[in-house]
N, C-alpha and C positions, 0 to 999 in steps of 0.2 A: 424641458426638463430631461436630463439624461437618465436612461434606464439603468438599474443596478446591474452589476455583474452577477453571474450565477455560477454555482459550483455544485456538482453532484458527487456524493460519497458512496462508493460501492463497498458494502460492508458496514453500513451505517449503524448497525446495532452493536458493534464491538466497542470496547472501551476506547480504543484509539479513534474509531469512527465517530463516536459521540463527541469526543474532545475536538476532533478536527472540524466537525460540523459547527460546533459552538464557536471555534476560533474564526471561521469564515463568516458566520452570521454576525458575530460581534464587530467584524470589520465592514459590515454592510452588504455582504453578498446575499442574494437569494440562494436558498440551499435545497438540494434534492437529497433525500435519503433512500438508498436502495438496499434491499436485503431479502432473504427468503421469507421472513415472516413480517408482512406489512403491518399487521395489527400491533406487533411489538414495537414498531417505530412510532406509533401514534403519540404516546406520551412525550417523547423527545421532540417531535414536531410541534406539539402544542406549546411546550416550554420555550422553544426557539422563537416561535411566533410572538408569544407574550413578552418574552424578555428583550428581544431585539427588533421587533416590528418589521420582520422580513417575511417574504413568502417562502413556504416550505412545502415541497411536493414529495410524495411517497411513491415508490415503484417497487415491484417485485423483481428480484434479481437472484438467480442461482448460478454461481460461478461454475458449477459442474454441468449445467445444462447449456452446453455451447450451441446447440441447435436453436436456442431461443434468443441468441444475442442480436441477430438482425432485427427481430421483432421488438426487442427491448429498446434498441437505439431509435428505431423509426417511430416507436410509440411514445417517446418523450415529447412533451408539449413544445419544446424548443431545444435546439442544440446548445448545451451549456458552454460557458467560457472555460471552465476548469473541470476535469474529471479526475477523481482521486480514487485509486484502487487500494483498499486496505484489507481486502479479503486475504485470509491465510489460515493455515492449520499447522500447528507444531507437530501434532501426532506423537507417537512413541517409537523411538528408534528400535528398541528390542522387539516390539511387535512387528514393525515394518520389515525386519530382517527375514521373517519367515511367513508373514501374512501378506501375500501379494495384493490383496484388495486394499489393505490399509496403506501399503506403500504407494499404490496407484492413486489413492485419494489424496495423500500428501503431495505427490508430484503434480497432480492435476489442479489441486486447489492453489498451490503456490506458484506454479509455472504456466501450465497450459491455459487455464481459464483467464487469469489476469493478462497474460500476453495477448491472447486472442481478442479480448474485449477492448483493450487499449489500442491494439492494432486497428481494430474496426473504427474506433473513434478517431484515430490518427488520419485515416483516409478522409473522413468527414471534415476534420479540421484543416487538412491540407487543401481540400477543395475550397474551403472558405478562406483560407489564408491566415488563420489566426487560431489561437487556443493553447491551453496548457494541459498536459497529461502528467499525472503524478503516480508513480508506482512505489509502494512501500515494500522494499526488499528486506535484506537482513545482512548484518555483519557475518552471519553464518555462511553466507555465500562467497565470502572472500577466500576461504580455503576449507576444503572438506576435512572434518574432524571425525574421529572414531565414534564419538558420542551422539552425533546427529547428522550423519552424512546424507541420509535420504532427504531430510528437510533442507540441509545446506546445499545439496546439489540442485534442488528445485529452485532455490533462491538464487543460486549462481546463474542458472539458465535465465531466470527472470531479469537479473541485472545485466546480463549480456544482451538480451533482447532489447532492453531499454537503452543500452549504450548504442547499439546499431540503429535503432529507431531515432535516437536523438541526432546522430550524425546525418541521417537522411532528412528528418523533419525540419531541422534547423534551417535548411535551405528554402523551406516553404513557409517560414514565419511561425512555426509551431514549436513550443517549448516542451521538453521532456525532462522531468525531474525524477531522480532516483533517491529514495530516502532509506537510510539504514539506521534504525532506531537503537540497536543494541538491546540490553535488558530493559524491559518496561514492566512496571507493576500493573498487571491486568489479571482478568479471570484466567486467561490462557497460561500465565506463568505462576498462578497460585499454587503454592506447595513446593515450588522449585527453590533451590538455594541460589539466590541472586547476590551478585557482588555489589555492595552498597555504592561505592564511588563510581561504578559503571552503570548504575541503574537510574532510570528517570521515571516520572509519572506520565500518564497518558496526555494530560494537558500540555506538557512540555513538547511532546511530539506534534500535537495539533498546532501549536504556535510555530514550531520549526517548519512545518509544511506550508503554513501561510506565508512565513517569511521567505521561504525558497521561491514560492510562486511570485510574490511581490518583487523580489530582488533578482529574479531570473537566474537562480542558482541551478547548476546541473546535478551535482551529487552532494548529498547532505549526510554527514554522520551527526546524528542528533546530539550525542555527547562527543566533543572533540577528542576526548581521551581514547575513544575507540579507533580513531584514525591512526593514532600512534601504535596502539596495541596490535591492530591488524597489520600494520606495516611491518612490525617485528615478526609476527606470526607468518606472514607471507614470505619473508626472506629467510626463514629457517631452512637449513638443508634438509632434504627428505630423510636422510639417515637419522638426524636428530629428531625431526618431527614425528617419525614413526614410534619413537620411544615415549613420547609424552602421553599422559593419561588424562585427557580432557576432551 
């Protein structure tokens, strides 16, 4: 009897993390949920076990505690087949402009931590010769905008890291997936003015991540509309772009 594939979700207590864990469990994967508050993950783990009859493990993971990353990876019961980084912090642009601690947290949460942990897993996967790493980035990283350039710049760095890692890792049998969800209805975006046709629900993102892993897709815009929107935005001349208020 063949053993089931396994996936671990970093940021498992987020809305997208929960949806992604459910998508993979439904597809028959054993699932790991990792987050800062392990107790908060218990109800989701119990639900996944009961609903899909898969094994669900829990791990403590803090994306800002980079010194703990080696111990986190070595402490896992087994090296998973898939690692999905969903951790992120939107933060507040106005605050980040004058509060260096807030800006630092946004940058570290969206770029430094996710890049370092996926890079660490990449070395393990390359040594094994197989595996898939998924990084949830953002369309905000495609071009810096006045309204969220601290967050956007961190996501741009993360996307660039994933792109370079993909070029390297592909030669060693390891798949790297970049996911750009666009607007998602979650606790993080609660209260924001979202554009209906460009907004999706968390389960749509979870299904898109599973599909990308199964189909070996490199870069995924969860809503295809965003690919066109960002293509237009990226090609605007700087003189025009500077005048836009968004």
